[in-house]
Structures are given as structure tokens and as C-alpha cells.
N, C-alpha and C positions, 0 to 999 in steps of 0.2 A: 065728348070732346076727343079730338084726334091726338095722336101721340105728339105731333109737332106743337099743338096748342098746350098740351100738358108740360112739355119741356120748356116752352116759353114762360109759362106760368111759374114753374119751379125756379127758373133762373131769375125771374123778376122778384119773386119772394126772397130768394137768397140774397140778392143785392139790397133789398129793403131792410133785411135783418142783419146784415154782415157787421154793421157798426156796433151792434149790441152783443155780438158773440165774442167769447173768449177764443184765443188761438186754437185750442183743442177742439172747440165746438165748430169752428170754421172748417178745420181739417176733416172732422167727422161728417159734417154736412156735405162737403164736397165728395167724399168717398161714397156716401149714400147716393148722391146724384149720379156719379160715375157708374156705380153698380146697377142703378135703375135704368140708365140709358145707354150703356156701353154697346149693346147689341145693334143700335141704329147704324153705326159706322161700319159694321162688319158685313161682308157679303154672304150670300147664301152658300151653303155647302150642298153641292149636287152629288147624288148617288148614282152609280151605274151598276152594271152586272157584277163587276169585280167586288164592289162594296157589298152587294147582297151575298155573294159567295163568302166573303170574309165574315159577315154577320152569322151566316149558317155555320161556318167553321168554328167561330167563337162559341156559339150556342152549343155545338156538339162537344167541343173540348172542355168546356166548363162543367159538363155533366158526366164525363167519362169516369171520374173518380167518385161519383155519388151513387148511392143505391137508387133503385127505381122508384123510391117514394120521396115525397117532399111534404113538409108540414110548415104551415105559415101561421104567424100571429100568436098572440098570448094563449089562445085556446087550442093551439096545435091542431088546426083543422087540416086534414090531409087533402092534398091537391090530387084530384082524380086523374086517371091515366091519360085521357085526351087533353086535359089542361096542362099536363107536364110539358108536352111539346110546345104549347103556346108560351108557357113560362120560360122555357129555354130560349125561344126566339126573342122574347121581350128582354131577357137578361143579355143576350148576345147583342141586341140593338143598343141597349144602354151602355154596355162596355165599349162598343164601337163608336157611338156618339161622343162618349167621354174622351176617347183617344183622339178624336178630331176637335176637341175643345168646343163642342157644341152645347154642352150643358154647364150651367152655372154651379149646380150642385149635383152630386152623384146620387141618384135614387138607389135605394137598396131594399130588398125584401127582408121581412122579419122571419127568417127561417128558425125553426125549432127542431131539436133532435128528439 
């Protein structure tokens, strides 16, 4: 089913059930629909060379104060040398996307000392 069909189905269902809902339930259901479909009306965020430079800068600056090692997860698995650069870029990208309001939730890594 397409996104447009899903939206139409959810709206139809909401109006079928609205009379049986309490005011708090109506409000909660509408908020869920907004959260689910709010991205439809937003335009794409286009990235250019300056955005890439900013992501690299963010990746570099976030790791200046950290030691050369990183540990992730409950088992404290060490991130190997080559993967640290990848991890830096991923974190820099997440920070940059969040600053542009592109993410609904901010993903984080489970770092361990």
C-alpha cells in the first residue's frame, strides 16, 4: 500500500472512531497521526560541498577531546582503528542532520568507558 493510501485509511479510521473516543484519546490519536505523517509536507534537504565540510568538521571536533579508543555496547567491545574514522563520520552526520531538523529522534551510540 502506498503512503497516500495509508494516510487515507488512517484518516477514515479516525473519523469512524472519533465519536467513541474521549477528548484525551482524540488528542493523542491526532498527535500520533501527525508524528506518523508530518514528513510528507516537508521538502527534501539538499546537501552540497559546504555541508560535507561541516560534517567532517563536526566529526573531527567531537573526537578531539577523546582518546584514540572507543568502546561500544554492554560488552564494551573496542572499535578497531579503521572503524573509528567511520564512527566519527557517522556521528558527525547524525549531529549535522539533527541540526537541520532532519531526524525525528536523535540516534546515539552506547559508549562505555
